C-alpha angles and dihedrals in degrees: 000000000000124000092247091055091053093054092051091054092048091054092049094051096047098079092050090058095050090052093058090050092051088053094051095052098068091046092055092047092050091051091051093050091049089051094050090047090053091049092052090047091051091048091048092049091047090052090046092051092045089053095049096040103035121357098054087057094053134085117184140178137176091202095093133119141188113254133182148160122287111212109203115218110215132165120248094207136035117258150125119277110247102173137006110203101183142044138198117301092019115131117227139186128233109272095023114138109247103172132011122206126205105274100188095108092041090051093053090047091052093050090050091051089049090054092045091057091051090048091049092052092048093047091051090051090052092048090049090051091049090051091049090048092050087050091052091051091051090053091049094048091047088055091047090050092051091050091051092045092051089048090050092052091052092049092047090053087058095049115128093029133097090249094082135024126226090243092055091049091052091050089055091049092050091050091055092050093048091049090051091052093049091049090055091050093050091046088053089053090050092050091050091049091049091049091057095056098025128244107295092331111158118242094250090056097049109121095230092048094046091051091050090050091052093049091049092052092046091052090047091050092050089050090052090049091063084078105068108202135191111261093204142016113268148096128302118247138167096019106193104168134094137188114278093018117144106228127191129213109285098012111141113250102171139316134249118215111205099219092188089065106051128127139187125253107206114195106216126180115252090247090059095057098073096087099031113108135182112266096025115142118255132196115209134185127190123221090221092061101028127212093317090080119057124186122204117210143152135241107257104179148293128287117252090244145356120293121277092247092063123074120231092206125086117256135227126233126218093280094053096253119138113246131191115255116212105226126215115217122199113243113197115228122189122217134222107261092214092053090043091054092049093050110021120209132209128222111265098026114140118245138188113224130198118182120200103219097181093107107068096172096096127092120283116260090246091061112110117220121212094200114099137179118266107230109186133173121225107270121240113272105227094180098103095052094041090054090049091052090050090054092050092052091045091053102039107024100051 
């Protein structure tokens, strides 16, 4: 075949090839459009399923903050600051000494009360001895009176005879009268001695001794209060005390924030509160830790009012018309203590909150619970002073 013949055949075949290509192009485009449509449908179905299965049962807000109690540290007596053992941000344990006051005056008062108790015990012993002595004198005088009365009866039996004169009989009668008068005087002394110490009242129940014991305990308590201790575990904040400062009873020195007892106040819009119930589970993340740390809490209740940052009054727009303001109400959320211990939080940190509202069996947020937490300080341990009082009685009352 010649070269010219080959060129002619190539020209004749070329249009047929272009026609096949033009037929394939619409088919490929159609398959791609169908694929994209299916992808969009799958995505739409996924979003629809997520809404019905998950998102419609969630209420979330990023307007949430850590809150907690602020335990004020105040002195119970007036004094001069001698030492300050802590500073802001330092963690402390319950019972740890935070501030020490000058205890010179308290120590002297305690020593005086100690001596007063010893004196009261000794005086009571002396009064008891005087009462016993007066009782002995009464018994002796009663015996003397009986003897004189017996002697008088014998003499009166001899009256009218030469065995006894009238003068002797008168002397016997006078002796009985005198002994009776002395007996009454001694009995009066016994009554007075008994009145001082009480009738068969034990030593520990004697008024003077009880008063001295109370003064000793009060002086000991004031001495203990010169050591101002932390009532709870926590972190020091707002230190407001310096060395040498004269502090009065009740003046704020610092605060202790118990970090193991913090919660989250999540400010939800009013429209979000309809499905939120007490006890519903909550997922919480803190900005300080990021999404790698998730806290699990529960809805505890609704604040009694809107936050202080939000006005309760309607607002005006630029034209002067009143418009409705959507309020945000703090919902308290408790945290898991174990998670809180593993990743401690500080008061004021920002949080992201997500409430699972699927369970609607809990109480409504507007329900008011009468059950409250029982915050209690460690009671005073009176053992040391009671043991000291026992030692005093053992030494001076035996």
